[in-house]
N, C-alpha and C positions, 0 to 999 in steps of 0.2 A: 388793868383788868376792870376796875370800877368805871373808868372812862369809856371803854368799849361797850360795856353793858348799857350804860346810860345812852350812848350814841345809838346803839341798836334799838333801844326802847323808844327813843324819840323819833327815829326814822320810821319805825313800825307804826307809831301813832299818826305820823304825817301821812303815810300811805293809806291807812284806813280812813283817814279824814277825807281823802280825795274821792272816796265813794266809787262809783262806776266809771268815772272818767278815765282811769288808767286801763280799765278792762276794755274800753272801746278805742283806746288810742293806738296809734301806729307803732308805738314802742313795743307793744305786746306781740310776740312772734305768732301767736295764734290768729292774729288779724291780718297778717301779711298778704294772704291771698283770700280775698273776700268773695263776693257773689260773682258769678260768671255771666257774661253777656253773649248773645248769639247774633249773627248776621248771615245773610244769604251769600252763596258763592256766585260769582259772575260767570256768565257763559258767553261764548262767541261762536262764530261759524267758521268752518274750515273751507278750503277751496272747492270741495265737492258739495257744499251746502249743508253738511251735517253739523249738528250742534256739538260744541266742544266746551268742556269746563276749563276756565282759566282762573287759576288761583293767583290773586294779586300779591300774595306773600312770597311766592316762589318765582313768578314770571312765566312767560309762555315757553321760553327755551328750556328751562329746568323743570318743567311741569312733570315730565315722566321720569326724571332721573332721581330715583331714590337711592339710598345707600345699598349697594349690591349685597353686602353682608346681611342686611336685614331682610332682603327679598329672597334669600336662598336658605335652605335648610339641609342638614346632612341626613341622608337616609342610608341605613345599613342594608346591604343586599347580599345575596349569596346564601348558601346552605349554612355556613358557620358564621355568617355576618361579619366577615373579615374585611371586605372591601367597602369603602365609603364612597358614596356618590352624591354630588351636589344636585339637589332638586329645587327648582325655583318655587318660591311661595306664590300661590295662585290667588291670593286674597285681593279683593277689590274694596274700594271705599264703601263704608257703611252709608246708608241713606241719610241719616242725620244724627247729630249729637244732641242729646236731651239734657245732660247734666255733666258738670265738671267740678271736681272738688280737689283741693290740695290739702292733705292731712299731714301735719308735722310728725316726725318720728325723732328718735334719739340720734339717728345718723344722717338726717336730712329731711326728706318728705316723700310722700307717695301721691302720685297723680292718679285719681280715680275718675273713670269716664263711664257714663251710661249712654247708650245709643240705641237707635232703632234701625234694624235692617229692613230692606225692601220686602223680604219674604220670610216665612218661617224656615227654620232649619239652618240658620247661619252657624258656623263652627270655626274653630281655629282662629279666634279673635285675637288681634294683636294691636297694641298701641305702639307704633314705631316712630322713632324720632327722625326728623329731617335734618340735614346738615350734620351728619355723623355724630349725633347725640351731644352736640355742643351748642350753647346758645349763641345766636348771631345778633349783635347789637342789643343784648339784653332780652331777646325774644327767643323762647324755646318753643319750637313747633313740632307737633306730632300729627300723624295720620292714624285714623281709626279704621283698621282693615279687618275683613273677615272673608272666609270662603263661603260664598252664598250660592246655594243651588237655585236653578232657574225653573225647576219643575215642581215646586211646592206651592201651596196656596199662600195668599198674602196674610190672611188672618188678622185678628185684633192686635192692637199695639202691645199689649202685655205679653203676647206670645212671641213677639219679634224683638223684645228687649234683650240687649246684650251688654256685658260689662267687661272692662279691661282696666289694667293698672300698670304703672311704670314707676320705678323707684328713682329718686334723685339723691345724690350724696350732697353733703353740706357744702363742699367746695363749689360744685356746679350750681347749687341753689343760690349762693351768694352773688353769682353773675346774672341771675335771672330777675327781670322785672315783670315780664308778661309771659304767660303760658297759653298757647293756642292749640286747639285740636280741630283738625280739618276733616270734614265729612263731605259727602257728595253734594248735599243741598245747603249746608250751613257751616259756619266756623264759630266754635265756642271759645270765648276768651275770658281769662281771669288775670287780674293784675295785682301787684303788691300794694 
């Protein structure tokens, strides 16, 4: 009893003597995902001369192949709403991602994203994972999508700001080194 108390007291004194070095170290789980960085999305041209976005993370072939379950929603129809009908999600990529933060929780982490839509009035914002919600080679990729009307004014940036979040459990979080959020004009990245 006396030995464990002395050991605890000595270790506590050593930790407090370290000052802020432990606070900023990579041992602290609060520092695992730090500041995020942004880069532009590459574009290419199609056979008919139109400009097409090419995401280097996914590749040209899998560019349009998202998880079908994420792209569809169940809508209740009928008088008594007994029949269920699959309705595809009509969201498109948001114009750009402005902020990316990973907040630790007791069961894992929450990925919080702030973005700017091209026009005012964007709704049904979703942060959808790519690759069936599993990290691929330590990289977890998301797309920031929203249903964006085309007949509304552009307006100032503060009126076009949207937010979305996604939860990660601790088992999935242990496999992740990098979290990426893809928008139309940029890719925001944060790493462990």
